[in-house]
C-alpha positions as CSV (number, residue, x, y, z in Angstrom):
1,M,13.3,-8.9,-34.7
2,H,10.4,-8.5,-37.1
3,R,7.9,-8.5,-34.3
4,E,9.9,-5.9,-32.3
5,L,10.0,-3.7,-35.4
6,K,6.3,-3.9,-35.7
7,I,6.0,-2.9,-32.0
8,L,8.4,0.0,-32.6
9,F,6.5,1.2,-35.6
10,T,3.2,0.9,-33.6
11,T,4.7,3.2,-31.0
12,I,5.8,5.7,-33.6
13,M,2.4,5.6,-35.3
14,F,0.5,6.4,-32.2
15,Y,2.8,8.8,-30.4
16,T,4.2,10.9,-33.3
17,R,3.3,12.1,-36.8
18,I,6.2,10.2,-38.3
19,P,5.1,8.1,-41.3
20,V,5.4,4.2,-40.8
21,P,5.2,1.4,-43.3
22,K,1.6,0.6,-44.4
23,G,1.9,-3.0,-43.3
24,V,2.3,-2.3,-39.6
25,G,-1.4,-2.7,-38.9
26,F,-2.9,-2.6,-35.4
27,S,-3.4,-5.0,-32.6
28,D,-4.0,-4.6,-28.9
29,E,-1.1,-6.8,-28.2
30,N,1.3,-4.6,-30.1
31,L,-0.1,-1.4,-28.5
32,N,0.5,-2.9,-25.0
33,R,4.0,-3.8,-25.9
34,A,4.6,-0.5,-27.6
35,T,4.7,1.2,-24.2
36,R,8.2,-0.2,-23.8
37,Y,9.4,2.2,-26.5
38,F,7.6,5.2,-25.1
39,P,10.9,6.7,-23.6
40,L,12.6,6.0,-26.9
41,I,10.0,8.2,-28.6
42,G,11.2,10.8,-26.1
43,I,14.7,10.4,-27.3
44,L,13.6,10.8,-30.9
45,V,11.4,13.8,-30.1
46,G,14.1,15.4,-27.9
47,G,16.8,14.7,-30.4
48,F,14.7,16.4,-33.1
49,G,14.2,19.4,-30.8
50,A,17.9,19.5,-30.0
51,I,18.9,19.4,-33.7
52,T,16.3,22.0,-34.5
53,F,17.5,24.3,-31.8
54,M,21.1,24.0,-32.8
55,L,20.4,24.7,-36.4
56,A,18.1,27.7,-35.6
57,H,20.6,29.1,-33.1
58,T,23.3,29.4,-35.8
59,I,21.4,32.4,-37.3
60,L,18.8,33.3,-34.7
61,S,18.7,34.3,-31.0
62,T,18.5,31.7,-28.3
63,T,14.8,32.6,-27.4
64,I,13.7,32.3,-31.1
65,A,15.6,29.0,-31.5
66,I,13.9,27.6,-28.4
67,L,10.5,28.8,-29.6
68,I,11.1,27.2,-33.0
69,S,12.2,23.9,-31.5
70,M,9.1,23.8,-29.2
71,I,6.8,24.4,-32.1
72,L,8.3,21.7,-34.3
73,T,8.4,19.1,-31.5
74,I,4.7,19.8,-30.8
75,L,4.0,19.4,-34.5
76,L,6.1,16.1,-34.5
77,T,3.9,14.6,-31.7
78,G,0.7,16.2,-32.8
79,A,0.4,17.9,-29.5
80,F,-0.5,14.5,-28.1
81,H,0.5,15.1,-24.6
82,E,-0.4,18.7,-24.4
83,D,-3.9,17.8,-25.5
84,G,-4.1,15.2,-22.7
85,F,-2.8,17.7,-20.2
86,A,-5.5,20.2,-21.2
87,D,-8.2,17.6,-21.0
88,F,-6.9,16.5,-17.6
89,C,-7.1,20.0,-16.2
90,D,-10.6,20.5,-17.6
91,G,-11.8,17.2,-16.1
92,F,-10.1,17.4,-12.7
93,G,-10.7,21.2,-12.5
94,G,-14.4,21.1,-13.4
95,G,-15.5,17.7,-12.2
96,Y,-16.5,16.8,-8.7
97,T,-17.3,13.1,-9.1
98,K,-15.5,10.3,-11.0
99,D,-18.1,10.1,-13.7
100,K,-18.2,13.9,-14.2
101,I,-14.4,14.0,-14.5
102,L,-14.4,11.2,-17.1
103,D,-17.2,12.8,-19.0
104,I,-15.5,16.2,-19.2
105,M,-12.1,14.6,-20.3
106,K,-14.0,12.7,-23.1
107,D,-15.4,16.0,-24.5
108,S,-13.3,17.1,-27.5
109,R,-13.9,20.7,-26.7
110,I,-11.4,22.5,-24.5
111,G,-12.6,24.5,-21.5
112,T,-11.4,27.3,-19.3
113,Y,-9.2,25.2,-17.1
114,G,-7.6,23.4,-20.0
115,T,-7.0,26.6,-21.9
116,I,-5.4,28.4,-19.0
117,A,-3.3,25.3,-18.1
118,L,-2.1,24.8,-21.7
119,I,-1.0,28.4,-21.9
120,L,0.8,28.3,-18.5
121,I,2.6,25.0,-19.2
122,L,3.9,26.1,-22.6
123,L,5.0,29.4,-21.2
124,S,6.7,27.7,-18.3
125,K,8.6,25.3,-20.7
126,F,9.7,28.3,-22.7
127,M,10.9,30.3,-19.7
128,L,12.6,27.4,-18.0
129,I,14.4,26.2,-21.1
130,N,15.5,29.8,-21.7
131,E,17.2,29.8,-18.3
132,I,19.4,26.8,-19.2
133,R,22.9,27.3,-20.5
134,I,23.0,27.2,-24.3
135,D,25.5,24.4,-24.5
136,S,23.3,22.2,-22.2
137,I,20.0,22.7,-24.0
138,P,20.4,20.0,-26.6
139,I,21.3,17.4,-23.9
140,V,18.5,18.6,-21.7
141,F,16.0,18.2,-24.6
142,V,16.9,14.6,-25.1
143,S,17.1,13.5,-21.4
144,A,14.0,15.5,-20.3
145,H,11.8,14.0,-23.1
146,A,13.1,10.5,-22.4
147,L,12.8,10.5,-18.6
148,S,9.4,12.3,-18.5
149,R,7.9,9.5,-20.6
150,L,9.1,6.8,-18.1
151,N,6.6,7.9,-15.4
152,P,3.5,7.1,-17.5
153,V,4.9,3.6,-18.2
154,I,5.3,3.0,-14.4
155,L,1.8,4.4,-13.8
156,I,0.3,1.9,-16.2
157,L,2.1,-0.9,-14.4
158,S,1.1,0.3,-10.9
159,S,-2.5,1.4,-11.7
160,R,-5.5,0.4,-13.7
161,Y,-7.4,1.9,-16.7
162,V,-10.7,3.3,-15.6
163,R,-12.7,3.9,-18.7
164,Q,-15.2,1.2,-19.4
165,D,-16.1,2.3,-22.9
166,D,-13.8,2.3,-25.9
167,N,-16.0,4.6,-28.1
168,S,-14.6,7.8,-26.6
169,K,-12.1,10.1,-28.1
170,S,-9.5,9.2,-25.4
171,K,-6.0,8.6,-26.5
172,P,-4.9,5.1,-27.5
173,V,-2.9,3.6,-24.7
174,G,-1.4,0.3,-23.7
175,R,-3.1,-1.2,-20.6
176,K,-0.8,-4.1,-19.7
177,I,2.9,-4.1,-19.1
178,S,5.3,-7.1,-18.7
179,F,8.6,-7.1,-16.9
180,T,10.4,-7.0,-20.3
181,T,8.5,-3.9,-21.3
182,L,9.3,-2.2,-18.0
183,L,13.0,-3.1,-18.3
184,I,13.2,-1.8,-21.9
185,A,11.4,1.4,-20.9
186,L,13.8,1.9,-17.9
187,I,16.9,1.5,-20.2
188,F,15.7,4.1,-22.7
189,G,14.3,6.4,-20.0
190,L,17.4,6.5,-17.9
191,A,20.2,6.1,-20.5
192,P,20.2,9.8,-21.7
193,L,20.8,10.9,-18.1
194,F,24.4,9.7,-18.3
195,M,25.1,12.6,-20.7
196,L,24.7,14.9,-17.7
197,P,27.0,15.4,-14.7
198,I,26.8,12.3,-12.7
199,V,25.9,14.2,-9.6
200,F,22.6,15.4,-11.2
201,I,21.2,12.0,-11.8
202,P,20.0,10.9,-8.4
203,F,18.3,14.3,-7.8
204,L,16.5,14.1,-11.1
205,V,15.4,10.5,-10.6
206,I,14.2,11.0,-7.0
207,L,12.2,14.1,-8.1
208,Q,10.5,12.0,-10.8
209,V,9.6,9.3,-8.4
210,L,8.1,11.8,-5.9
211,I,6.0,13.3,-8.7
212,L,4.8,9.9,-9.7
213,L,3.9,9.0,-6.2
214,V,2.0,12.2,-5.5
215,F,0.3,12.2,-8.9
216,R,-0.8,8.6,-8.5
217,Q,-2.2,9.2,-5.0
218,Y,-4.2,12.1,-6.4
219,I,-5.7,10.4,-9.4
220,H,-6.6,7.4,-7.4
221,K,-8.4,9.5,-4.9
222,K,-10.4,11.2,-7.7
223,I,-11.0,8.5,-10.2
224,G,-9.3,5.3,-9.0
225,G,-6.8,4.9,-11.9
226,Y,-5.7,6.4,-15.2
227,T,-6.9,7.3,-18.6
228,G,-4.9,8.3,-21.7
229,D,-5.4,12.0,-20.8
230,V,-4.1,11.3,-17.3
231,L,-0.9,9.7,-18.8
232,G,-0.4,12.8,-21.0
233,A,-0.7,15.1,-18.0
234,L,1.8,13.1,-16.1
235,Q,4.3,13.3,-18.9
236,Q,3.9,17.1,-19.2
237,L,4.3,17.6,-15.4
238,S,7.3,15.4,-15.3
239,E,9.0,17.3,-18.1
240,I,8.4,20.6,-16.5
241,A,9.8,19.3,-13.2
242,Y,12.8,18.1,-15.0
243,Y,13.6,21.5,-16.4
244,L,13.1,23.2,-13.1
245,C,15.2,20.6,-11.2
246,F,18.0,20.9,-13.8
247,I,18.2,24.7,-13.4
248,V,18.3,24.5,-9.6
249,L,21.1,21.8,-9.8
250,S,23.1,23.8,-12.3
251,R,23.1,26.8,-9.9
252,L,23.7,24.9,-6.7
253,L,26.2,22.2,-7.7
């Protein structure tokens, strides 16, 4: 139990701005195992966003409440995944070889592709969430953040880390996954879906699988594996796809 708590605190330490006990420390082993709680971080972040939205909506309009919840969840994670998405778009948009793509993603400065992509994805999130029924938004926050963090876990399992140097500014990320880690991640990633209408679940899951397969094929063709920025980009794309799919299902079913 003590070891699992240290792994959980390691996950919180790396993927959020939430303070953790000073004695947590760092080890590659705990960072690798921390991946199992990545979807749980999604539940925490999504739950925070849901509570923020509900509180803000008691006195403010829906659009303002959504905006506030988005801002605060980004602050809670330190824009960790958004930063990865921007770097991903800079690298894959401006690089024509594997080495060039990796070099661009390693650069701490944001470029044109990253700036435009970041604006568009944040605007897309805001517009999509604004289309969801008010009473469904809290549930969607939790389930979307949890499920979207499952794809990066599976990508780590089914791919390989391609950076050779550890002195870059790339995000810290686990590079090995055990069956236990995958099983725990699956439980936390899928469990919040059961708050939704049962008929929605297979469509949402199938869409996430398709995104993972297409995304994995694309990055393997370009660089042969993943980096921390690539995982962040996958999480953001998976989250956006979730919102869009939920809206379509809500109107068709």
